C-alpha positions as CSV (number, residue, x, y, z in Angstrom):
1,X,16.9,114.3,-2.7
2,X,15.3,110.9,-1.9
3,X,16.0,109.6,1.6
4,X,17.2,106.0,1.0
5,X,17.1,105.4,4.8
6,X,13.4,105.8,5.3
7,X,12.2,102.8,7.1
8,X,15.6,101.1,7.4
9,X,16.2,99.2,10.6
10,X,19.3,100.0,12.6
11,X,20.9,96.7,11.6
12,X,20.7,97.7,8.0
13,X,22.0,101.2,8.8
14,X,25.1,99.7,10.4
15,X,25.8,97.5,7.3
16,X,25.3,100.4,4.9
17,X,27.6,102.6,7.0
18,X,30.3,100.0,6.8
19,X,30.1,99.6,3.0
20,X,30.0,103.2,1.8
21,X,33.2,104.2,0.0
22,X,34.7,107.0,-2.1
23,X,38.0,108.6,-3.1
24,X,40.1,110.6,-0.8
25,X,39.7,110.9,3.0
26,X,39.3,114.2,4.6
27,X,36.4,115.1,6.8
28,X,33.7,117.4,8.0
29,X,31.2,116.7,10.7
30,X,28.1,118.9,10.5
31,X,25.7,118.9,13.4
32,X,22.5,120.7,12.4
33,X,19.9,121.9,15.0
34,X,17.2,124.2,13.7
35,X,15.2,126.7,15.7
36,X,13.2,129.4,14.0
37,X,10.0,130.6,12.4
38,X,6.7,131.9,13.7
39,X,4.9,129.7,16.3
40,X,1.5,130.3,14.6
41,X,2.8,129.3,11.2
42,X,1.7,125.9,9.7
43,X,4.7,123.8,8.6
44,X,5.0,120.9,6.3
45,X,6.6,118.3,8.6
46,X,8.8,115.4,7.3
47,X,8.2,112.0,8.9
48,X,10.1,111.9,12.2
49,X,13.5,110.2,12.1
50,X,13.8,106.9,14.0
51,X,14.8,107.0,17.7
52,X,18.0,105.2,18.7
53,X,17.8,102.0,20.7
54,X,16.9,102.5,24.4
55,X,19.9,101.2,26.4
56,X,19.3,99.6,29.7
57,X,20.4,101.4,32.9
58,X,21.4,104.6,30.9
59,X,21.5,107.9,32.8
60,X,20.0,110.6,30.5
61,X,19.8,113.1,33.4
62,X,23.5,112.9,33.9
63,X,24.1,113.7,30.2
64,X,21.7,116.6,30.5
65,X,23.6,117.9,33.6
66,X,27.0,117.6,31.9
67,X,25.7,119.3,28.8
68,X,24.3,122.1,30.9
69,X,27.8,122.8,32.2
70,X,29.1,122.9,28.6
71,X,26.2,125.2,27.7
72,X,27.1,127.7,30.4
73,X,30.8,127.5,29.6
74,X,30.1,128.2,25.9
75,X,27.7,131.0,26.6
76,X,30.2,132.9,28.7
77,X,32.9,132.3,26.1
78,X,30.8,133.4,23.1
79,X,29.3,136.5,24.8
80,X,32.7,137.9,25.8
81,X,33.3,140.8,23.4
82,X,30.1,140.1,21.5
83,X,27.8,143.1,21.5
84,X,25.0,141.5,19.5
85,X,22.6,138.7,20.4
86,X,24.0,135.3,21.3
87,X,21.7,132.3,20.7
88,X,22.6,128.6,20.1
89,X,21.5,125.0,20.7
90,X,23.9,123.3,23.2
91,X,22.0,120.1,22.5
92,X,22.8,120.2,18.8
93,X,26.4,121.1,19.4
94,X,26.9,118.4,22.0
95,X,25.2,115.7,19.8
96,X,27.4,116.5,16.8
97,X,30.5,116.6,18.9
98,X,29.6,113.3,20.6
99,X,29.3,111.6,17.2
100,X,32.8,112.9,16.3
101,X,34.1,112.0,19.7
102,X,33.2,108.4,19.0
103,X,36.1,108.3,16.6
104,X,38.6,110.2,18.8
105,X,41.4,108.5,20.6
106,X,44.2,109.4,23.0
107,X,44.8,113.1,24.0
108,X,42.1,114.2,21.5
109,X,39.5,111.9,23.2
110,X,40.5,113.3,26.6
111,X,40.4,116.9,25.5
112,X,37.0,116.7,24.0
113,X,35.6,114.9,27.0
114,X,37.1,117.5,29.4
115,X,35.7,120.4,27.3
116,X,32.2,118.8,27.1
117,X,32.3,117.7,30.8
118,X,31.9,114.0,29.9
119,X,33.5,111.9,32.6
120,X,31.9,108.5,32.3
121,X,33.7,107.0,29.3
122,X,32.6,106.5,25.7
123,X,30.0,103.7,26.1
124,X,28.1,105.2,29.1
125,X,28.1,108.7,27.4
126,X,26.7,107.4,24.1
127,X,24.1,105.3,26.0
128,X,23.1,108.5,27.8
129,X,22.6,110.4,24.6
130,X,20.5,107.5,23.2
131,X,18.4,107.5,26.3
132,X,18.0,111.3,26.3
133,X,16.9,111.2,22.7
134,X,14.1,108.8,23.7
135,X,13.1,110.9,26.7
136,X,12.9,114.1,24.5
137,X,10.3,112.4,22.3
138,X,7.0,114.4,22.8
139,X,4.2,112.8,24.7
140,X,0.8,112.3,23.0
141,X,-2.0,114.7,23.9
142,X,-5.6,113.5,24.5
143,X,-6.4,114.2,20.8
144,X,-3.6,111.8,19.8
145,X,-1.3,114.6,18.5
146,X,2.1,115.2,19.9
147,X,2.1,117.8,22.7
148,X,5.0,119.6,21.1
149,X,7.1,119.1,18.0
150,X,10.7,118.0,18.4
151,X,12.9,116.2,15.9
152,X,16.6,115.4,16.0
153,X,18.0,113.9,12.8
154,X,21.6,112.7,12.3
155,X,23.4,111.8,9.1
156,X,26.9,110.7,8.1
157,X,28.1,111.9,4.7
158,X,31.2,110.1,3.6
159,X,33.4,109.3,0.7
160,X,35.3,106.2,2.1
161,X,34.7,103.4,4.6
162,X,34.6,103.9,8.3
163,X,35.5,101.5,11.1
164,X,32.8,99.0,12.2
165,X,32.9,100.2,15.8
166,X,32.4,103.9,14.7
167,X,29.5,103.0,12.3
168,X,27.9,100.8,15.1
169,X,28.1,103.6,17.6
170,X,26.5,106.2,15.3
171,X,23.7,103.8,14.2
172,X,22.9,102.4,17.7
173,X,23.3,105.5,19.9
174,X,22.3,108.3,17.4
175,X,20.1,106.5,14.8
176,X,22.4,108.1,12.2
177,X,21.7,107.4,8.6
178,X,24.2,107.8,5.8
179,X,24.7,109.3,2.3
180,X,27.4,108.7,-0.2
181,X,28.8,112.0,-1.2
182,X,31.7,113.1,-3.3
183,X,32.9,116.0,-1.3
184,X,35.5,116.8,-4.1
185,X,32.5,118.4,-5.9
186,X,32.0,121.2,-3.3
187,X,29.1,123.0,-5.0
188,X,27.0,119.9,-5.4
189,X,27.9,118.6,-1.9
190,X,27.0,121.9,-0.2
191,X,23.7,121.9,-2.1
192,X,22.9,118.4,-0.9
193,X,23.8,119.2,2.8
194,X,21.9,122.4,2.7
195,X,18.8,120.7,1.2
196,X,19.0,118.1,4.0
197,X,19.2,120.9,6.6
198,X,16.3,122.7,5.0
199,X,14.2,119.5,5.1
200,X,14.7,119.0,8.9
201,X,14.4,122.6,9.8
202,X,11.3,123.0,7.6
203,X,12.9,125.7,5.5
204,X,14.3,127.8,8.4
205,X,18.0,127.1,7.9
206,X,18.8,126.4,4.2
207,X,22.4,127.5,4.0
208,X,24.5,126.0,6.8
209,X,27.6,125.4,4.6
210,X,29.2,127.1,1.6
211,X,31.2,125.3,-1.0
212,X,34.4,126.7,0.4
213,X,33.5,125.3,3.8
214,X,33.7,121.7,2.6
215,X,36.0,121.9,-0.4
216,X,38.1,118.8,-0.4
217,X,36.6,117.4,2.8
218,X,35.0,114.1,2.1
219,X,33.5,113.4,5.6
220,X,30.5,115.1,7.1
221,X,28.5,114.4,10.3
222,X,25.2,116.4,10.5
223,X,22.6,116.8,13.2
224,X,19.4,118.8,12.8
225,X,16.9,119.6,15.5
226,X,13.6,121.4,15.3
227,X,11.4,122.5,18.2
228,X,7.9,124.0,18.2
229,X,6.0,124.5,21.4
230,X,2.7,126.2,22.2
231,X,2.2,128.1,25.5
232,X,-0.1,126.3,28.0
233,X,-1.6,129.8,28.4
234,X,-1.1,132.0,25.4
235,X,-0.7,135.8,25.5
236,X,-3.6,138.0,24.3
237,X,-2.5,139.6,21.1
238,X,-4.7,142.6,21.8
239,X,-2.4,143.4,24.8
240,X,0.7,143.6,22.7
241,X,1.9,147.2,22.0
242,X,5.1,149.0,20.9
243,X,7.2,149.9,23.9
244,X,10.9,151.0,24.4
245,X,13.7,148.4,24.9
246,X,17.0,149.6,26.3
247,X,19.7,147.7,24.4
248,X,23.1,146.8,25.6
249,X,24.8,149.6,23.7
250,X,22.6,152.3,25.4
251,X,20.3,152.9,22.5
252,X,16.5,152.6,22.8
253,X,14.6,150.4,20.3
254,X,10.9,150.2,20.0
255,X,9.7,146.6,20.1
256,X,6.3,144.8,20.4
257,X,5.8,144.1,24.1
258,X,3.5,141.3,25.2
259,X,1.6,141.8,28.4
260,X,-0.1,139.5,30.9
261,X,-0.9,139.3,34.7
262,X,-1.1,135.8,35.9
263,X,0.4,133.3,38.3
264,X,3.8,131.8,37.1
265,X,6.7,130.0,38.7
266,X,9.1,132.6,39.9
267,X,12.6,132.8,41.5
268,X,14.9,135.6,42.5
269,X,18.5,136.1,43.5
270,X,21.1,138.8,43.8
271,X,20.6,141.1,40.9
272,X,18.2,138.9,38.9
273,X,14.7,137.3,38.9
274,X,13.4,134.6,36.7
275,X,10.0,133.1,35.6
276,X,9.2,129.9,33.9
277,X,6.6,129.9,31.0
278,X,5.5,126.3,30.3
279,X,4.8,124.9,26.8
280,X,2.3,122.0,26.4
281,X,3.9,118.6,27.1
282,X,6.7,119.2,29.6
283,X,9.1,121.8,28.1
284,X,9.5,125.3,29.6
285,X,11.0,128.6,28.7
286,X,13.0,130.3,31.5
287,X,13.5,134.0,31.2
288,X,16.0,135.8,33.4
289,X,15.6,139.5,34.1
290,X,19.0,140.9,35.0
291,X,19.5,144.2,36.7
292,X,20.8,147.1,34.5
293,X,24.5,146.8,34.2
294,X,24.7,143.4,35.9
295,X,24.8,141.1,32.9
296,X,28.6,140.4,33.0
297,X,28.6,139.4,36.7
298,X,25.4,137.4,36.2
299,X,26.9,135.4,33.4
300,X,30.1,135.0,35.3
301,X,28.2,133.3,38.1
302,X,26.0,131.2,35.8
303,X,27.7,127.8,36.1
304,X,26.3,124.5,34.9
305,X,24.0,124.0,37.9
306,X,22.6,127.5,37.8
307,X,19.5,126.9,35.7
308,X,18.6,123.7,37.7
309,X,19.2,125.6,41.0
310,X,16.9,128.4,39.9
311,X,14.3,126.0,38.7
312,X,14.3,124.2,42.1
313,X,13.9,127.6,43.9
314,X,10.8,128.6,41.9
315,X,7.5,129.1,43.7
316,X,4.1,130.2,42.4
317,X,3.7,133.9,42.3
318,X,1.5,136.5,40.5
319,X,3.5,138.4,38.0
320,X,2.8,141.5,35.9
321,X,4.7,140.6,32.8
322,X,6.0,142.7,29.9
323,X,8.0,140.4,27.5
324,X,9.1,141.4,24.0
325,X,7.9,139.5,20.9
326,X,11.1,138.8,19.0
327,X,12.9,136.7,16.4
328,X,16.7,136.2,16.3
329,X,18.9,134.5,13.7
330,X,22.6,133.8,14.4
331,X,25.4,132.0,12.6
332,X,29.0,131.7,13.8
333,X,32.1,129.5,14.0
334,X,32.4,127.9,17.4
335,X,36.0,126.6,16.7
336,X,37.8,129.4,18.5
337,X,35.5,129.2,21.5
338,X,35.9,125.4,21.7
339,X,39.6,125.8,21.5
340,X,39.5,128.3,24.3
341,X,37.6,125.8,26.4
342,X,40.3,123.2,26.0
343,X,39.5,121.4,22.7
344,X,42.4,122.9,20.7
345,X,44.2,119.6,20.0
346,X,41.1,118.4,18.0
347,X,41.8,121.2,15.5
348,X,45.5,120.6,15.3
349,X,47.8,118.3,13.3
350,X,48.3,116.4,16.5
351,X,44.6,115.3,16.5
352,X,43.8,111.6,16.7
353,X,40.5,110.5,15.1
354,X,41.8,107.0,14.2
355,X,38.6,105.5,15.6
356,X,36.8,106.8,12.5
357,X,39.3,105.3,10.0
358,X,43.0,104.4,9.9
359,X,43.2,105.4,6.3
360,X,44.4,109.0,7.0
361,X,45.1,111.2,9.9
362,X,42.2,113.5,10.6
363,X,41.5,116.8,12.5
364,X,38.5,119.0,12.9
365,X,38.7,122.0,10.5
366,X,35.7,124.1,11.8
367,X,32.5,124.0,13.8
368,X,29.8,126.1,12.1
369,X,26.6,126.7,14.0
370,X,23.4,128.5,13.0
371,X,20.3,129.1,15.1
372,X,17.0,130.9,15.0
373,X,14.1,131.6,17.3
374,X,10.8,133.2,17.0
375,X,9.0,134.0,20.2
376,X,5.4,135.3,20.1
377,X,2.0,135.2,21.8
378,X,1.3,131.7,20.7
379,X,4.5,129.9,21.5
380,X,8.0,129.4,20.2
381,X,9.7,127.8,17.2
382,X,13.5,127.3,17.6
383,X,16.1,125.7,15.3
384,X,19.9,125.5,15.1
385,X,22.5,123.9,12.8
386,X,26.1,122.9,13.7
387,X,28.6,121.9,11.1
388,X,31.9,120.3,12.3
389,X,34.6,120.0,9.6
390,X,37.3,117.4,9.8
391,X,40.4,117.7,7.7
392,X,43.4,115.6,6.9
393,X,46.4,116.7,9.0
394,X,49.4,117.7,7.9
395,X,10.4,133.0,48.7
396,X,7.0,134.0,50.6
397,X,4.7,135.6,48.1
398,X,3.9,139.3,48.7
399,X,0.4,140.7,48.2
400,X,1.2,142.6,45.1
401,X,2.4,140.9,41.9
402,X,6.0,141.0,41.1
403,X,6.8,143.2,38.1
404,X,8.7,141.2,35.5
405,X,9.6,143.6,32.7
406,X,12.1,142.6,30.0
407,X,12.9,146.0,28.6
408,X,16.6,145.6,28.7
409,X,19.1,142.7,28.0
410,X,18.0,139.3,29.3
411,X,18.8,135.6,29.2
412,X,16.6,132.9,27.7
413,X,16.7,129.1,28.1
414,X,14.4,126.4,26.7
415,X,14.6,123.4,29.0
416,X,13.1,119.9,29.1
417,X,11.4,119.7,32.5
418,X,11.9,116.0,33.3
419,X,15.7,115.7,32.5
420,X,16.7,119.4,32.8
421,X,18.2,119.2,29.3
422,X,19.0,122.7,28.0
423,X,17.8,122.6,24.4
424,X,18.5,126.3,23.6
425,X,20.3,129.1,25.4
426,X,20.9,132.7,24.7
427,X,21.5,136.3,25.7
428,X,19.3,138.9,24.1
429,X,20.8,142.3,23.9
430,X,18.4,143.7,21.2
431,X,15.2,141.8,20.3
432,X,14.7,144.1,17.4
433,X,17.8,142.7,15.5
């Protein structure tokens, strides 16, 4: 599918957003963030999407902090009663929901803001997202290549006009492009959305929506993110060997375990210890080894400041590491969890998204999220996709190295060093699944 937006300036995008039209008005907002694949694999990369304008005096660190609280809230909600792996991109979800929030009004606007921990009003929040998008752009290495790969693409799929203010916010703050789509033809529409997702995830996530997910919904917002980072110090593949991993359900699985002894940044607390493994360019992977049987209380105490507090406590220390090589793929509806966190009105007939259009009353029908990660000796590739559907209503270092052995359930976070933005977060119960 040709991308009619390639090279279009933001002014043209705003004009095009305001002139798209179609038949009936229902909606779906799909936020796509993709993380997956093998870090050593060579990918065919599309041209990077444009960055949004850089607002003056924006506060990207504040958005990163607020999103970290949402990330921890959502992890606790999702993992309750879930025996398998939990992995998602809070950055993708929050970006998609922020775009939908631009059209929310009244109680719906307040409920979404409360759930997402956004307390600075619409303009400041959208400016923060725009500034954060610019801060996440990878620096250039000495060779001229980007130090890591990161893309975040947004698209509005629609079948009728939207308000000028809504289209302006999406274009200015999220560099969103648009595509005219007849969502009454659910099979063709799903194919187009999935092809777009596959493009920006480089083939990792190619089926974020099914025809039934969007049948009769002529409004879609999508966000897609892709991350690929290489370790500053790779693991030696000759040191990787099969070893037991004690899963959450008590069974023992054999997994490939990577080994290394070297100095890392390390922190420890009551029932846990953590290390930070840096990628080239200013992004790090934080791994949390939790004592056997302590995962539930650990996650219960993991508030929005926990990751930043643990980062600030880290000190250099020699570590004897045993870390599984793993890949994970998840897909789930986040609607129930978001409702539990306080966003229920946005899914109800009482929802108010009149800031998108006054042509029909709208409500979110579903929030579908898919994510993958592959973690190996070379680095990490992570992706995730979120689809939001909108419907018409009716310490001192000891002499010996610390032993950091992830042979039982653990927590993983991928974090942007400068802003503290949590790009991906998960709890791994079984790295072999």
